[in-house]
C-alpha positions as CSV (number, residue, x, y, z in Angstrom):
1,X,-0.3,0.0,0.0
2,X,2.9,2.3,0.8
3,X,4.2,1.8,-2.7
4,X,1.2,2.7,-4.1
5,X,1.1,6.0,-2.0
6,X,4.8,6.8,-3.3
7,X,3.9,6.1,-6.9
8,X,0.8,8.5,-6.8
9,X,2.1,11.1,-4.7
10,X,5.8,11.4,-6.2
11,X,5.1,10.5,-9.9
12,X,1.5,11.3,-10.2
13,X,1.2,7.7,-11.8
14,X,-2.4,6.3,-11.3
15,X,-2.3,3.6,-8.8
16,X,-5.2,1.1,-7.9
17,X,-5.0,-1.5,-5.3
18,X,-6.9,-4.6,-6.0
19,X,-7.4,-6.3,-3.1
20,X,-8.3,-9.5,-4.4
21,X,-4.6,-9.9,-6.0
22,X,-3.2,-9.5,-2.8
23,X,-1.8,-13.1,-1.7
24,X,-1.9,-14.4,2.0
25,X,0.1,-17.0,3.5
26,X,-0.2,-18.8,6.9
27,X,3.0,-20.2,8.6
28,X,1.3,-23.3,10.1
29,X,2.0,-27.0,9.4
30,X,1.1,-27.4,6.7
31,X,1.6,-23.9,5.2
32,X,-1.3,-22.1,3.6
33,X,-1.4,-19.6,0.8
34,X,-4.0,-18.5,-1.4
35,X,-4.3,-15.5,-4.2
36,X,-7.4,-14.7,-6.1
37,X,-10.7,-16.0,-5.6
38,X,-11.5,-19.4,-3.7
39,X,-13.7,-21.9,-5.2
40,X,-16.7,-20.5,-3.2
41,X,-16.0,-16.8,-4.2
42,X,-15.6,-17.8,-8.1
43,X,-19.0,-19.9,-7.9
44,X,-20.7,-17.1,-6.4
45,X,-19.4,-14.6,-9.2
46,X,-19.2,-16.9,-12.1
47,X,-21.7,-19.7,-11.4
48,X,-21.0,-23.1,-12.9
49,X,-18.6,-21.4,-15.7
50,X,-15.6,-22.5,-13.9
51,X,-13.2,-25.4,-13.8
52,X,-11.3,-26.3,-10.4
53,X,-8.0,-28.1,-10.6
54,X,-6.7,-30.1,-8.0
55,X,-2.7,-31.5,-8.1
56,X,-1.5,-33.6,-5.1
57,X,2.2,-33.1,-3.9
58,X,2.2,-37.1,-3.6
59,X,2.6,-36.8,-7.4
60,X,5.7,-35.0,-7.2
61,X,9.1,-36.3,-7.2
62,X,10.5,-33.7,-4.9
63,X,8.0,-34.2,-2.5
64,X,8.4,-37.9,-2.3
65,X,12.0,-37.9,-1.9
66,X,11.7,-35.5,1.0
67,X,8.6,-37.5,2.4
68,X,6.7,-34.3,2.3
69,X,3.7,-35.6,0.2
70,X,0.9,-34.3,2.3
71,X,0.1,-31.3,0.3
72,X,-2.5,-29.9,-2.6
73,X,-2.4,-27.3,-5.3
74,X,-6.1,-26.0,-5.7
75,X,-6.6,-23.6,-9.1
76,X,-10.0,-21.9,-10.0
77,X,-10.3,-21.0,-13.8
78,X,-12.8,-19.3,-15.7
79,X,-14.6,-21.5,-18.7
80,X,-11.6,-20.1,-21.1
81,X,-8.8,-20.9,-18.9
82,X,-8.5,-17.4,-17.3
83,X,-6.8,-18.0,-13.8
84,X,-9.2,-16.7,-11.0
85,X,-7.3,-17.9,-8.1
86,X,-5.0,-20.5,-6.5
87,X,-4.6,-22.0,-3.0
88,X,-1.9,-24.3,-1.6
89,X,-1.7,-26.3,1.5
90,X,1.7,-28.0,1.9
91,X,5.5,-27.4,2.5
92,X,6.5,-24.0,1.1
93,X,3.2,-22.9,0.2
94,X,4.2,-19.4,0.6
95,X,6.7,-19.9,-1.9
96,X,4.9,-21.9,-4.2
97,X,2.1,-19.4,-4.6
98,X,4.5,-16.6,-6.3
99,X,3.9,-17.9,-10.1
100,X,0.2,-17.9,-9.5
101,X,0.5,-14.2,-8.4
102,X,2.2,-13.3,-11.3
103,X,-0.2,-15.1,-13.4
104,X,-3.0,-13.6,-11.9
105,X,-1.7,-9.9,-11.8
106,X,-0.5,-10.1,-15.7
107,X,-3.9,-11.8,-16.4
108,X,-2.3,-14.9,-17.7
109,X,-4.3,-17.8,-18.9
110,X,-3.8,-21.4,-17.5
111,X,-1.9,-22.4,-20.8
112,X,0.9,-19.9,-19.8
113,X,1.6,-21.8,-16.6
114,X,1.0,-25.4,-18.2
115,X,3.8,-24.6,-20.7
116,X,6.8,-23.1,-18.6
117,X,9.6,-25.5,-18.1
118,X,10.6,-25.8,-14.3
119,X,13.7,-27.3,-12.7
120,X,13.3,-30.7,-12.2
121,X,12.8,-32.2,-9.5
122,X,11.2,-29.4,-7.7
123,X,8.2,-28.4,-5.7
124,X,7.9,-25.7,-8.1
125,X,6.7,-28.2,-10.5
126,X,3.4,-28.4,-8.8
127,X,2.6,-25.2,-10.7
128,X,3.0,-26.6,-14.1
129,X,1.5,-29.8,-13.0
130,X,-1.7,-28.2,-11.8
131,X,-1.9,-25.9,-14.7
132,X,-1.5,-28.8,-17.2
133,X,-4.3,-30.9,-15.5
134,X,-6.6,-28.1,-17.1
135,X,-6.2,-30.0,-20.3
136,X,-6.5,-34.0,-19.0
137,X,-10.0,-34.3,-20.0
138,X,-9.4,-32.8,-23.5
139,X,-6.4,-35.0,-24.3
140,X,-7.8,-38.3,-22.6
141,X,-11.5,-37.9,-22.7
142,X,-13.8,-40.0,-24.8
143,X,-13.8,-37.6,-27.7
144,X,-9.9,-38.1,-28.1
145,X,-10.3,-41.8,-27.7
146,X,-12.9,-42.0,-30.3
147,X,-10.9,-39.8,-32.7
148,X,-7.8,-42.2,-32.3
149,X,-9.9,-45.0,-32.6
150,X,-11.2,-44.0,-36.1
151,X,-7.7,-43.1,-37.1
152,X,-6.2,-46.2,-36.3
153,X,-8.9,-47.9,-38.5
154,X,-7.6,-46.2,-41.4
155,X,-5.3,-48.0,-43.7
156,X,-1.7,-47.5,-43.6
157,X,0.1,-47.2,-47.1
């Protein structure tokens, strides 16, 4: 808030604080972190035109190595992939929320986080994996299976 005041007072630059973009973290065990809308708030604002993504720390190689598999990344997107909010419960949640803060502040779509390449093996991979789960249904759903089945019946020359 102080930076917004200085920006407006000294540089006469317009400054507005969007409270929904301010992240919070609670340093408990497990750590908790949130930015943007939660699922309940998103449903109240957007109805059923949202998609809720989950990614468990248990599916992350670094978390398995460190025996820190109790955790979850939960992301809420709009119908067209716009990120509305993200929450994390687990080790280093306060650190892991940062890419989601940038994505929300920059109004990025889920495809941006699904396509970045994080170092391996790190807990930071959970952001990419959670974002990538947005496409799971499209890639592995019944429609795709039907197309593959049809193509497999075509003659090979």
